[in-house]
C-alpha positions in Angstrom: -0.1 0.0 -0.1 1.2 3.6 -1.0 0.1 6.7 0.9 1.2 10.2 -0.4 0.3 13.4 1.2 1.2 16.9 0.6 0.4 20.6 1.6 1.0 23.8 -0.3 0.6 27.3 1.2 1.3 30.6 0.3 0.5 33.9 1.9 1.0 37.3 0.2 0.7 40.6 2.6 -0.1 42.9 -0.3 0.0 46.0 1.8 -0.5 46.4 5.7 -4.0 46.3 5.7 -4.5 43.5 2.9 -3.3 40.0 2.6 -4.3 36.6 0.7 -3.8 33.2 1.8 -4.0 30.1 0.0 -3.7 26.2 1.1 -3.8 23.0 -0.9 -3.8 19.7 1.0 -3.9 16.5 -0.8 -3.8 12.8 0.3 -3.7 9.4 -1.8 -3.9 5.9 -0.8 -3.2 3.4 -3.3 -3.6 -0.2 -2.4 -6.5 -2.7 -2.9 -8.9 0.2 -3.1 -7.2 3.8 -4.3 -9.0 6.6 -2.3 -7.7 10.5 -2.7 -9.2 13.3 -0.9 -8.1 17.5 -1.0 -8.6 20.5 0.6 -8.7 23.6 -0.8 -8.7 27.2 1.1 -8.7 30.9 0.0 -8.8 33.7 2.2 -8.8 37.5 1.6 -8.5 39.7 4.6 -8.5 43.4 4.9 -8.0 45.7 8.0 -8.9 49.0 7.1 -7.9 50.7 10.0 -4.5 51.2 11.7 -4.3 48.8 14.3 -6.7 46.1 13.3 -9.8 47.3 15.1 -12.1 46.0 12.4 -11.2 43.4 10.3 -13.1 41.8 7.4 -12.5 38.6 5.4 -13.9 36.4 2.7 -13.0 32.9 3.0 -13.7 30.0 0.5 -13.4 26.2 1.3 -13.6 23.4 -0.9 -13.1 19.7 -0.1 -13.3 16.3 -1.5 -13.3 13.2 0.9 -12.6 9.8 0.3 -16.7 9.1 -0.2 -16.7 11.5 -3.2 -18.5 14.3 -1.3 -17.5 17.5 -2.1 -18.3 20.5 0.2 -18.1 24.2 -1.0 -18.5 27.0 1.3 -18.2 30.9 0.9 -17.7 32.7 4.5 -17.6 36.8 4.8 -16.8 37.7 8.6 -16.7 40.8 10.3 -14.4 40.9 13.4 -14.8 44.3 15.6 -12.2 45.1 18.4 -15.0 46.5 20.5 -12.2 47.7 23.4 -9.4 46.2 25.0 -10.0 42.5 25.2 -13.4 42.6 23.8 -14.3 41.4 20.2 -17.5 40.8 18.5 -17.5 38.2 15.5 -19.9 38.4 12.7 -19.9 35.3 10.3 -22.2 34.0 7.4 -21.6 30.9 5.3 -23.2 29.8 2.3 -22.6 26.4 1.1 -23.2 23.1 -0.9 -22.5 19.6 0.0 -22.7 17.3 -3.3 -22.4 13.5 -2.9 -23.0 10.9 -5.6 -26.7 10.4 -3.9 -27.8 14.2 -3.4 -26.8 17.7 -3.3 -28.0 20.3 -0.3 -27.3 23.7 0.0 -26.8 25.5 3.4 -26.6 28.6 5.3 -25.1 29.2 8.6 -25.0 32.9 10.6 -22.8 33.3 13.7 -22.6 35.9 16.2 -19.7 35.9 18.6 -18.6 37.9 21.5 -14.9 37.0 22.8 -14.0 38.4 26.1 -10.1 38.4 27.2 -9.0 39.2 30.5 
């Protein structure tokens, strides 16, 4: 049996306020039955104010697992540092899950307050 794993990732700080991140993972197992899976992830991040009090990002993820199930999701995220140690995160995700049997679309909404002391 042969196993192959790999990861490629790149980060580019376009300016002090804008950066881009990309990652690709793969896995192939060959033997009595050959299986493969992958993950593709791309992130665009923007911090319009010095010090990063407000951050906006858009994330795209795409995976295919061993069962040929594909999951794709796009998530805009807004993070606001309200004050020292207090953060508000708002995230929306729109995605699809596709398998050989069916396809499902989903939406999620998350609002989170983080407090560090």
